[in-house]
C-alpha positions in Angstrom: 12.0 -8.9 11.5 8.4 -9.2 10.3 7.4 -8.4 6.8 4.4 -8.4 4.5 4.9 -10.1 1.2 2.6 -8.9 -1.6 2.0 -10.5 -4.9 -0.3 -10.1 -7.9 -1.3 -6.8 -9.4 -0.3 -5.8 -12.9 -2.4 -4.4 -15.8 -6.0 -5.1 -16.9 -8.6 -3.6 -19.2 -11.8 -2.0 -17.9 -14.1 -4.7 -16.7 -11.3 -7.1 -16.1 -10.0 -8.8 -13.0 -6.9 -9.0 -10.9 -6.0 -10.7 -7.6 -3.7 -9.4 -5.0 -2.2 -11.6 -2.2 -0.5 -10.6 1.0 1.2 -12.8 3.6 2.7 -11.8 6.9 5.7 -13.6 8.2 8.2 -13.2 11.1 5.9 -11.3 13.4 5.6 -12.4 17.1 1.8 -12.0 17.0 -0.9 -13.0 14.7 -2.5 -10.1 12.9 -5.7 -8.7 14.4 -6.6 -7.0 11.2 -5.3 -6.9 7.7 -6.2 -4.5 4.9 -5.4 -3.2 1.5 -4.9 0.5 0.9 -4.2 2.3 -2.4 -2.7 5.5 -3.4 -3.7 6.9 -6.8 -1.3 8.9 -8.9 -1.1 12.5 -7.7 -2.9 11.8 -4.5 -1.2 12.4 -1.2 -3.3 10.2 1.0 -3.7 6.4 0.9 -7.3 5.2 0.7 -8.3 2.2 2.7 -9.9 -0.2 0.2 -10.9 -3.2 2.3 -10.2 -4.5 5.8 -10.8 -7.7 7.6 -11.0 -7.8 11.4 -10.5 -11.2 12.9 -12.8 -12.7 15.5 -11.9 -15.8 17.5 -11.3 -17.5 14.2 -11.2 -16.6 10.5 -14.8 -18.0 10.2 -16.2 -15.1 12.1 -14.0 -12.4 10.7 -15.7 -9.1 9.6 -14.8 -7.4 6.4 -15.4 -3.8 5.4 -15.1 -2.1 2.0 -14.8 1.4 0.7 -17.9 2.4 -1.1 -16.0 2.8 -4.3 -15.2 -0.9 -4.4 -18.3 -2.5 -2.8 -19.7 -5.3 -4.9 -16.6 -5.5 -7.1 -13.8 -6.4 -4.7 -13.7 -9.3 -2.3 -11.3 -9.7 0.6 -10.7 -13.2 1.9 -8.4 -15.1 4.4 -8.8 -18.8 3.7 -8.3 -19.9 7.3 -5.0 -18.1 7.8 -5.1 -14.9 9.9 -1.8 -13.8 8.5 -2.7 -13.9 4.8 -5.3 -12.1 2.7 -6.4 -12.1 -0.9 -8.1 -9.3 -2.7 -10.1 -10.3 -5.7 -10.8 -7.3 -7.9 -13.5 -7.7 -10.5 -15.1 -5.2 -12.9 -12.1 -3.0 -12.7 -12.3 0.6 -13.7 -9.6 3.1 -14.7 -10.1 4.9 -11.4 -8.9 1.7 -9.6 -5.4 2.5 -11.0 -3.1 3.0 -8.0 -0.3 1.5 -6.0 -1.9 -1.0 -3.7 -0.4 -1.6 -0.2 -1.0 -4.4 2.2 -1.3 -3.4 5.8 -1.6 -5.3 9.1 -2.1 -4.7 12.8 0.1 -6.9 14.9 -0.4 -6.8 18.6 -2.2 -3.5 18.6 -5.8 -2.4 18.4 -7.3 -2.1 15.0 -8.5 1.4 15.8 -4.9 2.5 15.6 -3.1 3.0 12.4 -1.6 -0.2 11.0 2.0 -1.0 12.2 3.0 -3.0 9.3 3.1 -2.2 5.6 4.0 -3.9 2.4 6.2 -2.4 -0.3 3.2 -1.9 -2.6 2.2 -3.4 -5.9 1.0 -1.5 -9.0 -2.4 -2.0 -10.5 -3.1 -0.3 -13.8 -6.5 -0.4 -15.5 -6.8 0.9 -19.0 -10.0 1.7 -20.9 
């Protein structure tokens, strides 16, 4: 049974930094895409924060970011298609949310992800 293991998160002050990590294990296929979503308090929908779509290797992967985090968050893979790190800098109170790692294993990345982590809380105070 595959799973996504998340680590990192926690609390920070406005302008601070946090790092989230996610690693996939136990899946029969490498992930085609990996992403971080977040769900803010009181919001019903999860927002996609950043996604990485793999090419033939991690060196030609493509990353995309939500407008709300561009220039502040960086998603990286470090030569492992099954692990991603999300470096979050210049944090704002509106970044407060439960953050979920997601992955696409053996399916097209235009579909919804078929793997989810348990979530890790990020809280930013002013």
